[in-house]
N, C-alpha and C positions, 0 to 999 in steps of 0.2 A: 273786600273781593280782589276787586283790579288792584290795588295798593299792594296785596298781599303780593299778587304774580309779578310785579313790577320786581317787587323786593325780591323775590325769588330769581329772577334773571338775574337782574344786578351780581345778588353775590354768586351765581354762576358762571358769570364772564370773568370777574375779578378772579375766583379762581382756577378759571383756564388760564387764562395771561399768566399767571403767578406761576402756573405747570410747564409753558409753555419756554425750549432751552432757548439761552440766547443765542444769537446767531454771530460765529464767528467775524473777524475782518476778514475783508478780502486781502492778499497776501498779492503785492506787485508782481514776484516775482513770476507768477501764473502767468502774464500776460506775455505773449511774444510778437515783438513789434514785424509789422507787415514787411514786405520786400518786393520789390521788382522782379519777375519773371522774364527776361527776354528770351522769345522762341530762336533759335537759328535755323531759320529755312536756307534748303539748298541753295546752292549757290552755282551757276552759271558755270559749265563746263567751256574749256576753252580751247585743249586739244585736246582731241582724239584720233588713235589710232584703228584706222579701218584695215577688213580683212582685204590682204595682196592676193589676188587669183592668181593661178598657176599659168602658166604659159603653156599654151595648146601648140598640137604639131602644125606648122606650118603657118605660122601666122605671123615670124621673123624670118626671114630668109634673107642671105647674103645675095648683094645686089653685082650681079658678075657682067661686065660689059665686053662686045666681041669676042663670045666665046657662049655656046653653050648650054642649057641650064642642067645638071646631071638631074635624070630621072629617080625616082624611089621606087623600091616594090613596093607594091601593097602589104605585104606581108611585114618588110621594113618598117615601112610608115607606122602600123597597128602597135609591130614591138616596140618601136620608140614613144611612139604617143602612149600606152600602156607603162612604160617604163618613167615616164618624164609626168605621167599623173601620180603615181603611186606613192605614197606616204607612210613611212615606217618608224614606229616607234621609235622615242625616245627618252633617257633618262630625266633632261627637264619636263618632260611632259605627265611622269605621276605625280600621281597625289595618291599616297600612301600605294595601294596594291592597282590602281583606276588609271590605267593610261587618258589622258583627255586630247584629242586630235583638236585644232581649230575647222571649222566646217567650209569647207569651198565647193561650192557646185562644179560637178562636174571630177570632183578626185576621188582615189583609190586607195582604202586607209586597210592598211596589212594587219591581219588578225592572226597571232601563233597560237596554236592551241596543240593538246596531248592527247592522249586514246585514255582513257579513263575521267576524263579529267572535264568539270562542263566552264565554258569560257561566257561571260554578261556580257551583252550589249546592250547597255542602256542609255534612252531617247530619252529625250527633255520634258520637262515636267511639264502635264498640261499636253502633250502631242498626242495622237492616236493612231496607231498604228493600222495601215488596210492591207496591206499586201505584205508577205514574206515569200521570194524565192529563189532558191539555191539551184547550183548547176549540178552539183550530186548531191542527189537524196537518197542513195541505198550507204554511199558510206560515210554518210553524214548525217547523224540526229540535229533535225531543226524544231524548235519548239520556243512559245513564247509565253510571256506571264504578264502580272501587273502586280505595282506596289502603293502604299498609299493611298488614299481616297480625297475627292474633290478637287479643288484646284491644285495639289502636288502629286495629284496621282499619275504615274510613272510605267511605261508599257518596255518591257525588258524581251530580248531576243538569244537566246539560249543555244547556243552551238556544240556539237559532243563530237570528234570522229572516231572512228572504229581502228584504226589503225595510225600507224606514222607515214611520212612519206607521200601524203594523197594532198592533193591541190583540189579548191574551187572555189568558185567565186559566191555572193549572196547582194540580193538588192532586195532591201529595203524600202516600200513605198507608207508615207505617210498623210496625214491631212496637210502636211506644210510642207517637206519636201521629200529630197531621194538620197537616198545612200547608197554607195557604192562601195564591197568589201570583198579584199582577196584572202581567203582563208589557206593559210598553211598548215599542216599537223608535224610536229617534230617528235622525238624524244629528249624529254629531258627539263621539259621547261615550256611554257605558255604562259599566258595573260589571261589573267582571273577576271578583270571585267576594262572594258570601253568605252564611254562617252565622249561628249564631242563641248565643245564652247562656242558661242553666236554671234562670233563681232560686231556682224549686221544689224542682231537685236538687239547687242547692247549701247549700239549705236544710236537705236531707235529711242530705247528706252532714254537716254541720254539726254535725245534731241527734244524729247518728250518734258523731264525733268527743267532741262533750260527754259522753256516754255512756262512751265509754270514759275519757275523764278524769276523769269521778267515778269511774267504780269504781277507776281507778289510786290515786286519792287516797283513797278509802275504805280499800284496801288495803293505803298506805302508812301506817306507825307515825308517822314525825316527818317533817321536813323539815329538813333543813341539821343532820343528827346529825353529828359529827367523831370522827371512828373514834379518834384516837388518845386524847379524852378519856370514851372508853366505861371502864366500870366493867362486869365482869361476876361480881366477888365478892360472891355472894351464896348463902347454904343455903340447902334446901330440907330441912323436918323435918317431923312426926306424920303425918297418912293418906295414903294414896296413892289417892284418889280418880280416877275418871276426867278431871275435871277440873284433875288438877294442872297447875300451871305446868310448862312446858317449859323457861324459862329467864329471869332477873330479871337487868338491867342498865341503872346508870343513868349521864349523861353531866353527870354534876357540876352540874346544876339538876334534872336529873327522874328517876324511877325509873319503868321500862317493865319489867312485868309479860306475858309471853308466854304463851297461853293456847292449847291443844291446839285447831287449825281444826275440832275436832267441840263445840268450845262451844256455837255457833251452836245448836246442837238438844238442849243440857240449860239448866240453871238455871244463872246468871250467878251465882257466890258474892259477895257482899259483902266489901269489905278494911276491915279495921280496924287504925291506925296504932297501933303500943305506945307509951306514953311511959316514964320512965324506971321509974315504979311498976309497969312492968306493966300500967296502965288503957288500955283505947282510948281512943281521939283521935281528935275530927276530922277529916277530912283532905278536899282536894281532888281527884279525880280523875274523868275519863269514859274510855270505852270505843271504842278505834276498830280497828275489822275484830277481830282477836283478841287485842289488847293494851286491858294498864289502865296507861294515863297518868297518874302520879300525878306534882302539880307541885309538889314539896319533896321532899326526901330526908330517910332514916328508918334508924333504928338495927333495926328487928322491927315486923313487923307479921305480919297473920293473915288468911287467905282462910277465911271459917264459912260454911258451909249448914246448915240444919237451926234445931229450936227445942231439943225436950230431949235426944237425942243428938246431938249437933253433929257435924260432920264437916271436922275444922279443919285447913288446911296452916298453917306456921308457916314466916317468910321472914326472915332474919337477915342482917345484911350481917356481912360476915367485915374482918380486920383488915387493916390497908392489907401488903400481902405485894409481892413484886418477880416479874419472870419469869414463866414461862407460869400459875402461878396465880394471877397479879394478873391475865392475860388471859382466863380458862377458870373462874377461879373454885374451891372446892375440892369 
């Protein structure tokens, strides 16, 4: 009975194998060779143009000798100060239908509007509107709205005059700054929208980007390393201090000694390259982050720390090998 069952199972297995389709050979063209992708980190900005504050009245005066300085009537001083701080729209300042002013603390920004037309005053994205005050709320209609959501939310102040030939001023207070505008109603033309660019914020952003770029540059051992030229076939021997290197490799031109990340809190051991006779030789090397970068190749070197009883870690370059041994070392 057992032999009958085994014979039946064997026949079924042979039949199943006979019905299994043959596997097609693997096409080599279906494989894609891996390639190195180098991330482009932002580079530090070297030149930044900052905002140029407008001169305020009374800051710059002509020095007169042996003569009485003329006094200016307060009305004239107010008129001169207002006129000096007033910024008019310009052709270069237009982006499509939006007049973009450079923001300066204490400046007056002109807005021309027309009866029956709404002019939009767009604030900085993310800026929160606190209050809006107009000098003439009878002949000027002032309202506010918002657009977008989240971090891109933007507050808008809308103004509309009821007649031409009238003027007033407008003060907008936000959680970041204060805006002062001069409103004038005219016939036949109006400004559809205005907004600002903020040089001080741009400078702060560039400064932050510079800091990030400098940190990345300091943490990067070297730019332009070619992976297929890296040789990790180095052996470490001797003592085992806390500052013992993690790994050693070269790119055919320089040797890179990676130290532990805690090396910044301990003494940095000096590096000595050994010659053919075992004598220490002078060698140029520099420290980048937690790496020793040696500007030449060597067969043997030592990291020594201490005077009488030195702690020594020996670095020995292995012989040329192939396969995984050449990639990861001994």
